[in-house]
A tleap script that builds the chain and sets N, CA, C and O, in Angstrom:
source leaprc.protein.ff14SB
mol = sequence {
  NMET LEU LYS THR ILE LEU SER VAL SER GLY
  LYS PRO GLY LEU TYR LYS LEU ILE SER GLN
  GLY LYS ASN MET LEU ILE VAL GLU SER LEU
  LYS ASP LYS LYS ARG LEU PRO VAL TYR ILE
  ASN ASP LYS VAL VAL SER LEU GLY ASP ILE
  ALA MET TYR THR VAL ASP ALA GLU VAL PRO
  LEU ARG GLU VAL MET GLU LYS ILE TYR GLU
  LYS GLU ASN GLY PRO VAL ALA ILE ASP VAL
  LYS LYS ALA SER ASN ASP GLU LEU LYS GLU
  PHE PHE ALA GLU ILE LEU PRO ASN TYR ASP
  ARG ASP ARG VAL TYR VAL THR ASP ILE LYS
  LYS LEU ILE THR TRP TYR ASN LEU LEU VAL
  ASN ASN GLY TYR VAL ASP PHE LYS GLU GLN
  THR ALA GLN GLU GLU LYS THR GLU CGLU
}
set mol.1.N position { 132.000 128.111 -33.422 }
set mol.1.CA position { 133.419 127.842 -33.323 }
set mol.1.C position { 133.733 126.433 -33.821 }
set mol.1.O position { 134.711 126.233 -34.540 }
set mol.2.N position { 132.911 125.463 -33.443 }
set mol.2.CA position { 133.207 124.083 -33.851 }
set mol.2.C position { 132.986 123.850 -35.336 }
set mol.2.O position { 133.450 122.842 -35.869 }
set mol.3.N position { 132.286 124.755 -36.025 }
set mol.3.CA position { 132.067 124.597 -37.469 }
set mol.3.C position { 133.374 124.691 -38.250 }
set mol.3.O position { 133.513 124.066 -39.301 }
set mol.4.N position { 134.334 125.470 -37.744 }
set mol.4.CA position { 135.599 125.650 -38.466 }
set mol.4.C position { 136.695 124.705 -37.981 }
set mol.4.O position { 137.820 124.754 -38.477 }
set mol.5.N position { 136.374 123.846 -37.016 }
set mol.5.CA position { 137.328 122.843 -36.556 }
set mol.5.C position { 136.972 121.535 -37.262 }
set mol.5.O position { 135.827 121.085 -37.217 }
set mol.6.N position { 137.956 120.937 -37.907 }
set mol.6.CA position { 137.710 119.776 -38.768 }
set mol.6.C position { 138.496 118.553 -38.319 }
set mol.6.O position { 139.587 118.645 -37.756 }
set mol.7.N position { 137.888 117.405 -38.594 }
set mol.7.CA position { 138.562 116.127 -38.460 }
set mol.7.C position { 138.781 115.616 -39.881 }
set mol.7.O position { 137.854 115.590 -40.691 }
set mol.8.N position { 140.008 115.212 -40.173 }
set mol.8.CA position { 140.338 114.725 -41.517 }
set mol.8.C position { 140.666 113.246 -41.402 }
set mol.8.O position { 141.574 112.859 -40.668 }
set mol.9.N position { 139.928 112.429 -42.126 }
set mol.9.CA position { 140.141 110.987 -42.094 }
set mol.9.C position { 141.558 110.645 -42.540 }
set mol.9.O position { 142.042 111.134 -43.561 }
set mol.10.N position { 142.214 109.788 -41.749 }
set mol.10.CA position { 143.566 109.369 -42.082 }
set mol.10.C position { 144.650 110.274 -41.536 }
set mol.10.O position { 145.836 109.972 -41.664 }
set mol.11.N position { 144.253 111.388 -40.926 }
set mol.11.CA position { 145.221 112.305 -40.330 }
set mol.11.C position { 144.872 112.477 -38.853 }
set mol.11.O position { 143.714 112.717 -38.512 }
set mol.12.N position { 145.867 112.357 -37.981 }
set mol.12.CA position { 145.580 112.467 -36.543 }
set mol.12.C position { 145.294 113.910 -36.130 }
set mol.12.O position { 145.750 114.851 -36.780 }
set mol.13.N position { 144.543 114.076 -35.055 }
set mol.13.CA position { 144.302 115.392 -34.491 }
set mol.13.C position { 143.170 116.140 -35.155 }
set mol.13.O position { 142.373 115.574 -35.904 }
set mol.14.N position { 143.120 117.429 -34.862 }
set mol.14.CA position { 142.095 118.314 -35.394 }
set mol.14.C position { 142.751 119.444 -36.168 }
set mol.14.O position { 143.921 119.763 -35.959 }
set mol.15.N position { 141.978 120.042 -37.066 }
set mol.15.CA position { 142.487 121.081 -37.935 }
set mol.15.C position { 141.524 122.251 -37.980 }
set mol.15.O position { 140.307 122.075 -37.944 }
set mol.16.N position { 142.086 123.452 -38.058 }
set mol.16.CA position { 141.291 124.657 -38.185 }
set mol.16.C position { 141.240 125.034 -39.651 }
set mol.16.O position { 142.268 125.054 -40.329 }
set mol.17.N position { 140.045 125.333 -40.142 }
set mol.17.CA position { 139.886 125.757 -41.529 }
set mol.17.C position { 140.466 127.154 -41.697 }
set mol.17.O position { 140.077 128.086 -40.994 }
set mol.18.N position { 141.395 127.292 -42.629 }
set mol.18.CA position { 142.035 128.583 -42.886 }
set mol.18.C position { 141.465 129.218 -44.146 }
set mol.18.O position { 141.113 130.398 -44.151 }
set mol.19.N position { 141.375 128.422 -45.224 }
set mol.19.CA position { 140.933 128.960 -46.503 }
set mol.19.C position { 140.354 127.841 -47.360 }
set mol.19.O position { 140.604 126.660 -47.122 }
set mol.20.N position { 139.577 128.238 -48.357 }
set mol.20.CA position { 139.013 127.275 -49.305 }
set mol.20.C position { 139.484 127.614 -50.704 }
set mol.20.O position { 139.500 128.775 -51.112 }
set mol.21.N position { 139.867 126.570 -51.431 }
set mol.21.CA position { 140.236 126.732 -52.823 }
set mol.21.C position { 139.193 126.052 -53.700 }
set mol.21.O position { 138.128 125.667 -53.217 }
set mol.22.N position { 139.494 125.905 -54.975 }
set mol.22.CA position { 138.550 125.302 -55.899 }
set mol.22.C position { 138.304 123.825 -55.565 }
set mol.22.O position { 137.151 123.405 -55.465 }
set mol.23.N position { 139.351 123.047 -55.395 }
set mol.23.CA position { 139.210 121.618 -55.109 }
set mol.23.C position { 139.891 121.202 -53.811 }
set mol.23.O position { 140.196 120.026 -53.614 }
set mol.24.N position { 140.128 122.169 -52.926 }
set mol.24.CA position { 140.816 121.812 -51.684 }
set mol.24.C position { 140.534 122.836 -50.594 }
set mol.24.O position { 140.014 123.925 -50.840 }
set mol.25.N position { 140.898 122.440 -49.383 }
set mol.25.CA position { 140.832 123.318 -48.220 }
set mol.25.C position { 142.249 123.493 -47.700 }
set mol.25.O position { 143.068 122.579 -47.795 }
set mol.26.N position { 142.532 124.645 -47.161 }
set mol.26.CA position { 143.801 124.853 -46.459 }
set mol.26.C position { 143.458 124.804 -44.977 }
set mol.26.O position { 142.625 125.570 -44.492 }
set mol.27.N position { 144.115 123.890 -44.263 }
set mol.27.CA position { 143.838 123.708 -42.842 }
set mol.27.C position { 145.132 123.853 -42.051 }
set mol.27.O position { 146.231 123.693 -42.582 }
set mol.28.N position { 144.966 124.162 -40.757 }
set mol.28.CA position { 146.115 124.296 -39.868 }
set mol.28.C position { 145.926 123.347 -38.701 }
set mol.28.O position { 144.883 123.356 -38.048 }
set mol.29.N position { 146.928 122.533 -38.441 }
set mol.29.CA position { 146.884 121.576 -37.349 }
set mol.29.C position { 146.824 122.315 -36.017 }
set mol.29.O position { 147.578 123.263 -35.798 }
set mol.30.N position { 145.934 121.886 -35.130 }
set mol.30.CA position { 145.878 122.493 -33.804 }
set mol.30.C position { 147.069 122.057 -32.957 }
set mol.30.O position { 147.447 122.740 -32.005 }
set mol.31.N position { 147.651 120.926 -33.306 }
set mol.31.CA position { 148.750 120.375 -32.512 }
set mol.31.C position { 150.068 121.098 -32.766 }
set mol.31.O position { 150.720 121.555 -31.827 }
set mol.32.N position { 150.463 121.202 -34.039 }
set mol.32.CA position { 151.775 121.784 -34.338 }
set mol.32.C position { 151.715 123.039 -35.216 }
set mol.32.O position { 152.753 123.564 -35.619 }
set mol.33.N position { 150.505 123.520 -35.514 }
set mol.33.CA position { 150.289 124.762 -36.286 }
set mol.33.C position { 150.795 124.699 -37.722 }
set mol.33.O position { 150.947 125.738 -38.364 }
set mol.34.N position { 151.058 123.500 -38.238 }
set mol.34.CA position { 151.482 123.369 -39.631 }
set mol.34.C position { 150.255 123.442 -40.532 }
set mol.34.O position { 149.198 122.898 -40.213 }
set mol.35.N position { 150.413 124.115 -41.646 }
set mol.35.CA position { 149.327 124.230 -42.625 }
set mol.35.C position { 149.529 123.203 -43.729 }
set mol.35.O position { 150.650 122.909 -44.143 }
set mol.36.N position { 148.398 122.665 -44.191 }
set mol.36.CA position { 148.471 121.696 -45.270 }
set mol.36.C position { 147.183 121.713 -46.077 }
set mol.36.O position { 146.134 122.117 -45.576 }
set mol.37.N position { 147.265 121.270 -47.335 }
set mol.37.CA position { 146.059 121.196 -48.154 }
set mol.37.C position { 145.306 119.893 -47.881 }
set mol.37.O position { 145.907 118.847 -47.635 }
set mol.38.N position { 143.998 119.983 -47.929 }
set mol.38.CA position { 143.141 118.804 -47.825 }
set mol.38.C position { 142.301 118.801 -49.101 }
set mol.38.O position { 141.601 119.768 -49.402 }
set mol.39.N position { 142.381 117.718 -49.829 }
set mol.39.CA position { 141.740 117.671 -51.140 }
set mol.39.C position { 140.319 117.126 -51.066 }
set mol.39.O position { 139.900 116.566 -50.053 }
set mol.40.N position { 139.605 117.299 -52.141 }
set mol.40.CA position { 138.189 116.955 -52.211 }
set mol.40.C position { 137.923 115.467 -51.973 }
set mol.40.O position { 136.833 115.102 -51.533 }
set mol.41.N position { 138.904 114.605 -52.256 }
set mol.41.CA position { 138.699 113.169 -52.062 }
set mol.41.C position { 138.986 112.721 -50.626 }
set mol.41.O position { 138.759 111.556 -50.298 }
set mol.42.N position { 139.484 113.626 -49.754 }
set mol.42.CA position { 139.677 113.308 -48.336 }
set mol.42.C position { 138.342 113.463 -47.608 }
set mol.42.O position { 137.556 114.359 -47.916 }
set mol.43.N position { 138.101 112.590 -46.652 }
set mol.43.CA position { 136.868 112.698 -45.875 }
set mol.43.C position { 137.097 113.716 -44.753 }
set mol.43.O position { 137.931 113.507 -43.873 }
set mol.44.N position { 136.353 114.806 -44.797 }
set mol.44.CA position { 136.475 115.887 -43.832 }
set mol.44.C position { 135.140 116.075 -43.126 }
set mol.44.O position { 134.093 116.145 -43.770 }
set mol.45.N position { 135.182 116.157 -41.796 }
set mol.45.CA position { 133.968 116.346 -41.020 }
set mol.45.C position { 134.171 117.510 -40.059 }
set mol.45.O position { 135.168 117.574 -39.341 }
set mol.46.N position { 133.217 118.419 -40.058 }
set mol.46.CA position { 133.244 119.531 -39.115 }
set mol.46.C position { 132.744 119.034 -37.761 }
set mol.46.O position { 131.778 118.274 -37.700 }
set mol.47.N position { 133.394 119.458 -36.674 }
set mol.47.CA position { 132.952 119.033 -35.346 }
set mol.47.C position { 131.546 119.537 -35.051 }
set mol.47.O position { 130.836 118.954 -34.232 }
set mol.48.N position { 131.144 120.608 -35.707 }
set mol.48.CA position { 129.793 121.134 -35.529 }
set mol.48.C position { 128.725 120.205 -36.083 }
set mol.48.O position { 127.550 120.350 -35.747 }
set mol.49.N position { 129.111 119.254 -36.924 }
set mol.49.CA position { 128.158 118.323 -37.535 }
set mol.49.C position { 128.100 116.969 -36.829 }
set mol.49.O position { 127.326 116.100 -37.230 }
set mol.50.N position { 128.899 116.779 -35.797 }
set mol.50.CA position { 128.970 115.489 -35.112 }
set mol.50.C position { 128.053 115.499 -33.899 }
set mol.50.O position { 127.918 116.514 -33.215 }
set mol.51.N position { 127.422 114.354 -33.640 }
set mol.51.CA position { 126.559 114.200 -32.468 }
set mol.51.C position { 126.855 112.854 -31.817 }
set mol.51.O position { 127.387 111.944 -32.452 }
set mol.52.N position { 126.499 112.747 -30.540 }
set mol.52.CA position { 126.671 111.497 -29.793 }
set mol.52.C position { 125.288 110.871 -29.599 }
set mol.52.O position { 124.306 111.572 -29.358 }
set mol.53.N position { 125.228 109.549 -29.708 }
set mol.53.CA position { 123.967 108.841 -29.549 }
set mol.53.C position { 123.566 108.755 -28.078 }
set mol.53.O position { 124.384 108.456 -27.208 }
set mol.54.N position { 122.282 109.027 -27.823 }
set mol.54.CA position { 121.703 108.756 -26.507 }
set mol.54.C position { 120.517 107.837 -26.733 }
set mol.54.O position { 120.161 107.537 -27.872 }
set mol.55.N position { 119.911 107.394 -25.651 }
set mol.55.CA position { 118.748 106.508 -25.758 }
set mol.55.C position { 117.596 107.248 -26.433 }
set mol.55.O position { 116.834 106.653 -27.195 }
set mol.56.N position { 117.470 108.547 -26.154 }
set mol.56.CA position { 116.347 109.333 -26.670 }
set mol.56.C position { 116.599 109.912 -28.054 }
set mol.56.O position { 115.748 109.806 -28.936 }
set mol.57.N position { 117.746 110.516 -28.246 }
set mol.57.CA position { 118.028 111.250 -29.481 }
set mol.57.C position { 119.534 111.356 -29.661 }
set mol.57.O position { 120.299 110.632 -29.024 }
set mol.58.N position { 119.949 112.261 -30.530 }
set mol.58.CA position { 121.371 112.545 -30.708 }
set mol.58.C position { 121.673 113.897 -30.075 }
set mol.58.O position { 120.928 114.858 -30.263 }
set mol.59.N position { 122.767 113.966 -29.327 }
set mol.59.CA position { 123.171 115.203 -28.668 }
set mol.59.C position { 124.361 115.775 -29.438 }
set mol.59.O position { 125.355 115.080 -29.650 }
set mol.60.N position { 124.262 117.050 -29.861 }
set mol.60.CA position { 125.384 117.659 -30.590 }
set mol.60.C position { 126.672 117.606 -29.776 }
set mol.60.O position { 126.653 117.718 -28.550 }
set mol.61.N position { 127.787 117.435 -30.474 }
set mol.61.CA position { 129.090 117.324 -29.827 }
set mol.61.C position { 129.407 118.544 -28.969 }
set mol.61.O position { 130.033 118.416 -27.917 }
set mol.62.N position { 128.979 119.724 -29.411 }
set mol.62.CA position { 129.253 120.936 -28.635 }
set mol.62.C position { 128.609 120.870 -27.259 }
set mol.62.O position { 129.195 121.340 -26.284 }
set mol.63.N position { 127.400 120.290 -27.161 }
set mol.63.CA position { 126.727 120.160 -25.866 }
set mol.63.C position { 127.476 119.181 -24.961 }
set mol.63.O position { 127.597 119.408 -23.757 }
set mol.64.N position { 127.973 118.101 -25.544 }
set mol.64.CA position { 128.738 117.123 -24.769 }
set mol.64.C position { 130.021 117.776 -24.255 }
set mol.64.O position { 130.386 117.605 -23.092 }
set mol.65.N position { 130.701 118.520 -25.120 }
set mol.65.CA position { 131.943 119.189 -24.708 }
set mol.65.C position { 131.661 120.271 -23.666 }
set mol.65.O position { 132.468 120.493 -22.764 }
set mol.66.N position { 130.531 120.932 -23.789 }
set mol.66.CA position { 130.136 121.930 -22.794 }
set mol.66.C position { 129.976 121.279 -21.418 }
set mol.66.O position { 130.414 121.828 -20.408 }
set mol.67.N position { 129.345 120.106 -21.392 }
set mol.67.CA position { 129.148 119.383 -20.133 }
set mol.67.C position { 130.491 118.922 -19.551 }
set mol.67.O position { 130.691 118.962 -18.337 }
set mol.68.N position { 131.398 118.491 -20.412 }
set mol.68.CA position { 132.726 118.085 -19.937 }
set mol.68.C position { 133.429 119.291 -19.330 }
set mol.68.O position { 134.051 119.188 -18.273 }
set mol.69.N position { 133.327 120.440 -20.004 }
set mol.69.CA position { 134.002 121.639 -19.500 }
set mol.69.C position { 133.409 122.085 -18.161 }
set mol.69.O position { 134.141 122.519 -17.272 }
set mol.70.N position { 132.091 121.979 -18.016 }
set mol.70.CA position { 131.447 122.326 -16.743 }
set mol.70.C position { 131.955 121.420 -15.621 }
set mol.70.O position { 132.169 121.874 -14.497 }
set mol.71.N position { 132.146 120.133 -15.935 }
set mol.71.CA position { 132.591 119.174 -14.927 }
set mol.71.C position { 134.085 119.335 -14.622 }
set mol.71.O position { 134.483 119.352 -13.457 }
set mol.72.N position { 134.900 119.453 -15.658 }
set mol.72.CA position { 136.360 119.441 -15.496 }
set mol.72.C position { 136.964 120.837 -15.336 }
set mol.72.O position { 137.994 120.997 -14.680 }
set mol.73.N position { 136.329 121.842 -15.931 }
set mol.73.CA position { 136.832 123.220 -15.922 }
set mol.73.C position { 138.279 123.294 -16.420 }
set mol.73.O position { 139.110 124.001 -15.850 }
set mol.74.N position { 138.555 122.566 -17.469 }
set mol.74.CA position { 139.890 122.511 -18.062 }
set mol.74.C position { 140.076 121.162 -18.724 }
set mol.74.O position { 139.096 120.468 -18.995 }
set mol.75.N position { 141.308 120.778 -18.988 }
set mol.75.CA position { 141.557 119.480 -19.630 }
set mol.75.C position { 141.115 118.302 -18.756 }
set mol.75.O position { 141.137 118.376 -17.527 }
set mol.76.N position { 140.719 117.228 -19.415 }
set mol.76.CA position { 140.338 115.996 -18.721 }
set mol.76.C position { 141.619 115.319 -18.240 }
set mol.76.O position { 142.584 115.187 -18.992 }
set mol.77.N position { 141.615 114.896 -16.984 }
set mol.77.CA position { 142.819 114.308 -16.390 }
set mol.77.C position { 143.038 112.847 -16.788 }
set mol.77.O position { 144.108 112.293 -16.536 }
set mol.78.N position { 142.051 112.231 -17.398 }
set mol.78.CA position { 142.172 110.814 -17.773 }
set mol.78.C position { 143.148 110.669 -18.939 }
set mol.78.O position { 143.038 111.376 -19.940 }
set mol.79.N position { 144.094 109.758 -18.804 }
set mol.79.CA position { 145.006 109.425 -19.901 }
set mol.79.C position { 144.334 108.321 -20.715 }
set mol.79.O position { 144.234 107.182 -20.261 }
set mol.80.N position { 143.873 108.666 -21.925 }
set mol.80.CA position { 143.096 107.719 -22.722 }
set mol.80.C position { 143.903 106.478 -23.119 }
set mol.80.O position { 143.321 105.429 -23.394 }
set mol.81.N position { 145.212 106.584 -23.153 }
set mol.81.CA position { 146.036 105.435 -23.527 }
set mol.81.C position { 146.184 104.442 -22.381 }
set mol.81.O position { 146.355 103.245 -22.612 }
set mol.82.N position { 146.119 104.935 -21.143 }
set mol.82.CA position { 146.315 104.062 -19.989 }
set mol.82.C position { 145.022 103.687 -19.282 }
set mol.82.O position { 144.992 102.711 -18.532 }
set mol.83.N position { 143.954 104.443 -19.505 }
set mol.83.CA position { 142.691 104.196 -18.799 }
set mol.83.C position { 142.034 102.909 -19.292 }
set mol.83.O position { 142.129 102.555 -20.467 }
set mol.84.N position { 141.375 102.228 -18.378 }
set mol.84.CA position { 140.647 101.007 -18.758 }
set mol.84.C position { 139.336 101.389 -19.434 }
set mol.84.O position { 138.867 102.521 -19.314 }
set mol.85.N position { 138.760 100.442 -20.139 }
set mol.85.CA position { 137.480 100.675 -20.798 }
set mol.85.C position { 136.403 101.051 -19.786 }
set mol.85.O position { 135.572 101.919 -20.055 }
set mol.86.N position { 136.414 100.402 -18.622 }
set mol.86.CA position { 135.418 100.692 -17.594 }
set mol.86.C position { 135.562 102.110 -17.056 }
set mol.86.O position { 134.560 102.777 -16.799 }
set mol.87.N position { 136.798 102.578 -16.881 }
set mol.87.CA position { 137.023 103.950 -16.413 }
set mol.87.C position { 136.488 104.964 -17.421 }
set mol.87.O position { 135.869 105.958 -17.042 }
set mol.88.N position { 136.731 104.706 -18.702 }
set mol.88.CA position { 136.260 105.616 -19.743 }
set mol.88.C position { 134.741 105.641 -19.813 }
set mol.88.O position { 134.137 106.706 -19.941 }
set mol.89.N position { 134.124 104.464 -19.729 }
set mol.89.CA position { 132.658 104.391 -19.757 }
set mol.89.C position { 132.051 105.082 -18.544 }
set mol.89.O position { 131.033 105.766 -18.655 }
set mol.90.N position { 132.676 104.903 -17.391 }
set mol.90.CA position { 132.193 105.538 -16.163 }
set mol.90.C position { 132.287 107.063 -16.274 }
set mol.90.O position { 131.356 107.771 -15.891 }
set mol.91.N position { 133.403 107.568 -16.795 }
set mol.91.CA position { 133.571 109.001 -16.991 }
set mol.91.C position { 132.494 109.535 -17.930 }
set mol.91.O position { 131.868 110.557 -17.649 }
set mol.92.N position { 132.283 108.841 -19.045 }
set mol.92.CA position { 131.312 109.315 -20.029 }
set mol.92.C position { 129.891 109.248 -19.480 }
set mol.92.O position { 129.063 110.098 -19.812 }
set mol.93.N position { 129.596 108.252 -18.646 }
set mol.93.CA position { 128.269 108.140 -18.039 }
set mol.93.C position { 127.997 109.311 -17.094 }
set mol.93.O position { 126.847 109.717 -16.929 }
set mol.94.N position { 129.037 109.850 -16.477 }
set mol.94.CA position { 128.871 111.034 -15.625 }
set mol.94.C position { 128.518 112.255 -16.468 }
set mol.94.O position { 127.754 113.117 -16.034 }
set mol.95.N position { 129.070 112.324 -17.661 }
set mol.95.CA position { 128.833 113.459 -18.557 }
set mol.95.C position { 127.477 113.329 -19.241 }
set mol.95.O position { 126.697 114.281 -19.272 }
set mol.96.N position { 127.204 112.169 -19.780 }
set mol.96.CA position { 125.988 111.916 -20.551 }
set mol.96.C position { 125.369 110.609 -20.059 }
set mol.96.O position { 125.570 109.558 -20.668 }
set mol.97.N position { 124.608 110.674 -18.948 }
set mol.97.CA position { 124.114 109.447 -18.303 }
set mol.97.C position { 123.273 108.533 -19.202 }
set mol.97.O position { 123.294 107.314 -19.034 }
set mol.98.N position { 122.542 109.108 -20.141 }
set mol.98.CA position { 121.664 108.285 -20.971 }
set mol.98.C position { 122.262 107.979 -22.346 }
set mol.98.O position { 121.528 107.777 -23.314 }
set mol.99.N position { 123.608 107.943 -22.429 }
set mol.99.CA position { 124.209 107.641 -23.731 }
set mol.99.C position { 123.898 106.198 -24.127 }
set mol.99.O position { 123.740 105.327 -23.271 }
set mol.100.N position { 123.813 105.964 -25.411 }
set mol.100.CA position { 123.468 104.637 -25.937 }
set mol.100.C position { 124.707 103.737 -25.854 }
set mol.100.O position { 125.647 103.878 -26.636 }
set mol.101.N position { 124.687 102.827 -24.905 }
set mol.101.CA position { 125.839 101.968 -24.659 }
set mol.101.C position { 126.113 100.976 -25.788 }
set mol.101.O position { 127.201 100.405 -25.865 }
set mol.102.N position { 125.137 100.773 -26.656 }
set mol.102.CA position { 125.332 99.866 -27.790 }
set mol.102.C position { 125.959 100.565 -28.992 }
set mol.102.O position { 126.664 99.937 -29.781 }
set mol.103.N position { 125.704 101.864 -29.129 }
set mol.103.CA position { 126.178 102.569 -30.325 }
set mol.103.C position { 127.344 103.521 -30.073 }
set mol.103.O position { 127.970 103.986 -31.026 }
set mol.104.N position { 127.645 103.819 -28.819 }
set mol.104.CA position { 128.817 104.643 -28.492 }
set mol.104.C position { 129.900 103.704 -27.981 }
set mol.104.O position { 129.768 103.105 -26.914 }
set mol.105.N position { 130.960 103.586 -28.747 }
set mol.105.CA position { 132.039 102.661 -28.432 }
set mol.105.C position { 133.118 103.351 -27.591 }
set mol.105.O position { 133.171 104.579 -27.518 }
set mol.106.N position { 133.962 102.555 -26.967 }
set mol.106.CA position { 135.071 103.086 -26.168 }
set mol.106.C position { 135.987 103.934 -27.057 }
set mol.106.O position { 136.512 104.953 -26.608 }
set mol.107.N position { 136.179 103.526 -28.292 }
set mol.107.CA position { 137.022 104.310 -29.209 }
set mol.107.C position { 136.424 105.701 -29.442 }
set mol.107.O position { 137.165 106.671 -29.603 }
set mol.108.N position { 135.092 105.804 -29.462 }
set mol.108.CA position { 134.439 107.104 -29.609 }
set mol.108.C position { 134.712 107.985 -28.389 }
set mol.108.O position { 134.967 109.181 -28.522 }
set mol.109.N position { 134.656 107.383 -27.203 }
set mol.109.CA position { 134.906 108.126 -25.965 }
set mol.109.C position { 136.359 108.598 -25.926 }
set mol.109.O position { 136.639 109.731 -25.534 }
set mol.110.N position { 137.283 107.722 -26.335 }
set mol.110.CA position { 138.702 108.105 -26.372 }
set mol.110.C position { 138.920 109.278 -27.324 }
set mol.110.O position { 139.625 110.232 -26.995 }
set mol.111.N position { 138.308 109.199 -28.506 }
set mol.111.CA position { 138.454 110.257 -29.494 }
set mol.111.C position { 137.860 111.561 -28.963 }
set mol.111.O position { 138.447 112.628 -29.144 }
set mol.112.N position { 136.705 111.480 -28.313 }
set mol.112.CA position { 136.063 112.667 -27.741 }
set mol.112.C position { 136.972 113.334 -26.711 }
set mol.112.O position { 137.160 114.549 -26.751 }
set mol.113.N position { 137.535 112.557 -25.795 }
set mol.113.CA position { 138.410 113.110 -24.755 }
set mol.113.C position { 139.669 113.706 -25.384 }
set mol.113.O position { 140.113 114.781 -24.981 }
set mol.114.N position { 140.239 113.022 -26.361 }
set mol.114.CA position { 141.434 113.529 -27.039 }
set mol.114.C position { 141.139 114.849 -27.738 }
set mol.114.O position { 141.903 115.805 -27.609 }
set mol.115.N position { 140.031 114.905 -28.481 }
set mol.115.CA position { 139.644 116.138 -29.171 }
set mol.115.C position { 139.375 117.254 -28.169 }
set mol.115.O position { 139.827 118.384 -28.355 }
set mol.116.N position { 138.639 116.938 -27.109 }
set mol.116.CA position { 138.310 117.935 -26.091 }
set mol.116.C position { 139.593 118.534 -25.501 }
set mol.116.O position { 139.728 119.755 -25.416 }
set mol.117.N position { 140.529 117.674 -25.098 }
set mol.117.CA position { 141.789 118.165 -24.520 }
set mol.117.C position { 142.568 119.018 -25.517 }
set mol.117.O position { 143.155 120.033 -25.142 }
set mol.118.N position { 142.576 118.614 -26.776 }
set mol.118.CA position { 143.276 119.378 -27.814 }
set mol.118.C position { 142.654 120.762 -27.962 }
set mol.118.O position { 143.372 121.755 -28.079 }
set mol.119.N position { 141.334 120.834 -27.958 }
set mol.119.CA position { 140.644 122.118 -28.079 }
set mol.119.C position { 140.923 123.008 -26.861 }
set mol.119.O position { 141.267 124.180 -27.013 }
set mol.120.N position { 140.775 122.457 -25.673 }
set mol.120.CA position { 140.974 123.237 -24.443 }
set mol.120.C position { 142.422 123.716 -24.339 }
set mol.120.O position { 142.670 124.860 -23.960 }
set mol.121.N position { 143.370 122.854 -24.670 }
set mol.121.CA position { 144.782 123.240 -24.602 }
set mol.121.C position { 145.146 124.319 -25.619 }
set mol.121.O position { 146.164 124.994 -25.471 }
set mol.122.N position { 144.313 124.483 -26.655 }
set mol.122.CA position { 144.544 125.519 -27.660 }
set mol.122.C position { 143.640 126.738 -27.458 }
set mol.122.O position { 143.551 127.599 -28.333 }
set mol.123.N position { 142.978 126.806 -26.317 }
set mol.123.CA position { 142.186 127.991 -25.986 }
set mol.123.C position { 140.755 127.989 -26.475 }
set mol.123.O position { 140.055 128.991 -26.327 }
set mol.124.N position { 140.307 126.903 -27.046 }
set mol.124.CA position { 138.913 126.815 -27.489 }
set mol.124.C position { 138.077 126.253 -26.348 }
set mol.124.O position { 138.005 125.038 -26.161 }
set mol.125.N position { 137.443 127.147 -25.583 }
set mol.125.CA position { 136.667 126.682 -24.434 }
set mol.125.C position { 135.204 127.119 -24.490 }
set mol.125.O position { 134.411 126.718 -23.638 }
set mol.126.N position { 134.840 127.926 -25.471 }
set mol.126.CA position { 133.459 128.364 -25.599 }
set mol.126.C position { 132.732 127.429 -26.561 }
set mol.126.O position { 132.803 127.596 -27.779 }
set mol.127.N position { 132.039 126.452 -26.004 }
set mol.127.CA position { 131.379 125.446 -26.833 }
set mol.127.C position { 129.917 125.771 -27.109 }
set mol.127.O position { 129.226 124.989 -27.761 }
set mol.128.N position { 129.438 126.909 -26.625 }
set mol.128.CA position { 128.034 127.273 -26.837 }
set mol.128.C position { 127.783 127.553 -28.313 }
set mol.128.O position { 128.674 127.993 -29.040 }
set mol.129.N position { 126.553 127.291 -28.741 }
set mol.129.CA position { 126.188 127.509 -30.144 }
set mol.129.C position { 126.137 129.000 -30.431 }
set mol.129.O position { 125.597 129.778 -29.646 }
set mol.130.N position { 126.703 129.386 -31.559 }
set mol.130.CA position { 126.700 130.784 -31.952 }
set mol.130.C position { 125.587 131.036 -32.950 }
set mol.130.O position { 125.232 130.163 -33.742 }
set mol.131.N position { 125.048 132.234 -32.901 }
set mol.131.CA position { 124.061 132.623 -33.903 }
set mol.131.C position { 124.814 133.025 -35.162 }
set mol.131.O position { 126.030 133.212 -35.122 }
set mol.132.N position { 124.108 133.160 -36.274 }
set mol.132.CA position { 124.741 133.529 -37.528 }
set mol.132.C position { 125.386 134.914 -37.420 }
set mol.132.O position { 126.429 135.158 -38.028 }
set mol.133.N position { 124.778 135.814 -36.656 }
set mol.133.CA position { 125.331 137.159 -36.475 }
set mol.133.C position { 126.666 137.115 -35.731 }
set mol.133.O position { 127.605 137.818 -36.104 }
set mol.134.N position { 126.756 136.291 -34.680 }
set mol.134.CA position { 127.996 136.173 -33.923 }
set mol.134.C position { 129.113 135.586 -34.776 }
set mol.134.O position { 130.272 135.984 -34.653 }
set mol.135.N position { 128.758 134.630 -35.648 }
set mol.135.CA position { 129.770 134.023 -36.520 }
set mol.135.C position { 130.318 135.050 -37.503 }
set mol.135.O position { 131.510 135.026 -37.809 }
set mol.136.N position { 129.472 135.956 -38.008 }
set mol.136.CA position { 129.928 136.986 -38.950 }
set mol.136.C position { 130.895 137.961 -38.292 }
set mol.136.O position { 131.870 138.389 -38.909 }
set mol.137.N position { 130.621 138.310 -37.031 }
set mol.137.CA position { 131.506 139.253 -36.338 }
set mol.137.C position { 132.851 138.627 -36.019 }
set mol.137.O position { 133.839 139.346 -35.868 }
set mol.138.N position { 132.915 137.304 -35.912 }
set mol.138.CA position { 134.193 136.607 -35.654 }
set mol.138.C position { 135.104 136.646 -36.856 }
set mol.138.O position { 136.325 136.702 -36.710 }
set mol.139.N position { 134.522 136.618 -38.061 }
set mol.139.CA position { 135.320 136.538 -39.299 }
set mol.139.C position { 135.930 137.826 -39.658 }
set mol.139.O position { 136.627 137.919 -40.668 }
savepdb mol mol.pdb
quit
């Protein structure tokens, strides 16, 4: 599921991949459902390709979101705009106790919570990894 959810550099929020063209992608905003083209020169990252740093290794974003969902069972109640840096770090330490405090910044935690809430509010709550067969049946 997270493979088709994209972050586009310079554009706020998350986007669902709708279609691919020769030199562009057609994406739909999860926030307002507007469709727009994203061109080859835009930096696009699939959420399925993102990981969070820990002391030991990198943990895929889907696993981190799965842990948040297990803890919160819905949207995160923290308001990222009003929360202090210490509150955000404390929340993230509960989710991923061994996260690398030198390489995971408060801005990363804010972005993670914002993305997580956007996904949950749009009905994306199954963060488990899908096999290739399951992905084919979804399409």
